[in-house]
C-alpha positions in Angstrom: -132.4 31.9 -159.1 -135.2 34.4 -159.5 -134.5 38.1 -158.9 -137.9 38.5 -157.1 -138.2 39.9 -153.6 -140.7 38.6 -151.0 -142.1 42.2 -150.8 -143.1 42.2 -154.5 -146.9 42.8 -154.7 -147.1 40.5 -157.7 -146.4 37.5 -155.5 -149.9 37.6 -154.1 -151.1 36.3 -157.5 -148.2 34.2 -158.5 -147.5 32.1 -155.4 -149.8 29.4 -154.0 -151.9 30.8 -151.1 -150.2 28.7 -148.5 -146.7 29.7 -149.6 -147.7 33.3 -149.7 -149.2 33.1 -146.2 -146.0 31.6 -144.7 -143.2 33.1 -146.8 -144.5 36.6 -147.2 -146.9 37.1 -144.3 -144.6 35.2 -141.9 -147.1 32.5 -141.0 -146.5 29.0 -139.9 -147.7 25.7 -141.4 -149.3 23.1 -139.2 -146.8 20.7 -137.7 -146.4 17.3 -139.4 -148.3 18.6 -142.5 -145.4 19.5 -144.8 -144.7 17.6 -148.0 -140.9 17.6 -147.4 -141.0 16.7 -143.7 -140.3 13.0 -144.4 -138.2 13.5 -147.6 -135.2 11.2 -147.4 -133.7 11.9 -150.9 -130.3 13.4 -151.4 -130.2 16.9 -152.8 -130.6 20.6 -152.1 -133.6 22.3 -150.4 -134.2 25.6 -152.1 -136.3 28.7 -151.4 -139.9 28.2 -152.7 -140.0 31.9 -153.7 -136.8 32.5 -155.5 -135.2 29.1 -156.0 -132.0 29.9 -154.1 -130.1 27.0 -152.5 -130.6 26.9 -148.7 -130.0 23.5 -147.0 -128.3 20.3 -148.0 -130.1 17.0 -147.3 -126.9 16.0 -145.4 -127.8 18.6 -142.8 -131.4 17.4 -142.3 -132.4 15.5 -139.2 -135.6 14.3 -137.5 -136.1 16.7 -134.6 -139.6 15.3 -133.8 -141.0 18.8 -134.0 -143.2 18.4 -137.1 -141.1 20.6 -139.4 -138.1 19.9 -141.6 -135.0 20.5 -139.4 -131.4 21.2 -140.4 -128.3 21.7 -138.3 -126.8 24.2 -140.6 -127.4 26.0 -144.0 -125.6 24.8 -147.1 -124.0 28.3 -147.2 -124.5 30.7 -144.3 -124.4 33.5 -146.9 -127.8 32.3 -148.3 -129.7 32.8 -145.1 -130.3 35.9 -142.9 -131.0 35.7 -139.2 -133.1 38.3 -137.5 -134.4 38.8 -134.0 -138.2 38.0 -133.8 -140.1 39.3 -130.8 -143.6 38.5 -132.2 -146.2 36.5 -130.3 -144.7 37.4 -126.9 -141.6 35.3 -127.6 -138.0 36.0 -128.4 -136.8 33.9 -131.3 -134.4 34.1 -134.2 -136.2 34.2 -137.6 -134.6 32.6 -140.6 -135.0 34.3 -144.0 -133.8 33.7 -147.5 -131.1 36.3 -148.0 -131.7 36.5 -151.7 -135.4 37.4 -151.6 -136.3 38.0 -148.0 -138.8 35.1 -147.7 -139.6 34.0 -144.2 -138.5 30.4 -143.8 -138.9 29.6 -140.1 -136.8 30.0 -137.0 -133.5 28.7 -135.6 -133.3 27.3 -132.1 -130.2 26.8 -130.0 -131.4 23.7 -128.2 -128.4 21.4 -128.6 -130.1 18.6 -130.6 -127.2 18.4 -133.0 -123.4 18.8 -133.1 -123.8 22.4 -134.1 -126.2 23.1 -131.3 -128.6 24.6 -133.8 -132.0 23.5 -135.1 -133.1 25.4 -138.2 -136.8 24.6 -138.0 -138.1 25.4 -141.5 -141.6 25.5 -142.9 -141.8 22.8 -145.6 -144.1 25.0 -147.7 -141.3 27.5 -148.0 -139.0 24.9 -149.5 -138.4 23.4 -152.9 -136.2 20.4 -153.5 -133.7 19.5 -156.2 -132.6 15.9 -156.1 -128.9 15.2 -156.4 -128.4 13.2 -159.6 -126.7 9.8 -159.4 -127.5 9.1 -155.7 -129.9 6.7 -154.1 -133.4 8.1 -153.9 -133.6 7.2 -150.2 -131.2 7.6 -147.3 -130.8 5.4 -144.3 -132.1 8.0 -141.8 -131.8 5.7 -138.8 -128.1 5.0 -139.6 -126.8 8.5 -139.2 -129.6 9.9 -137.0 -130.7 12.5 -139.6 
């Protein structure tokens, strides 16, 4: 895991422009455009800025919203939740606790057993496959 912080000025030159715009400037990627939206492999979703572990593939589900969605973080200590009143809305922002990168928002809309939908920008995520498991999951079987 990198010791970098999302506020580090050097990130402007070291991160891809789309990652910087979303993770540092708190933007949002277009729905249904993210490379990891339809990823069905087993593994760990990590922070694109610092590499910290965030969400297990076992928590991923198809919310139909256009962004990767998870019902819980792999470890709640790795994410920070913060009230977000921007754009005339009241939401809960999800950040990487290690580096402070903006990841997306969590919604309490009851789509899962936890009642939470962590709606995360795909561009803010990396992915580390879990060795020894099938490359694809039966998404229809478990509803995720």
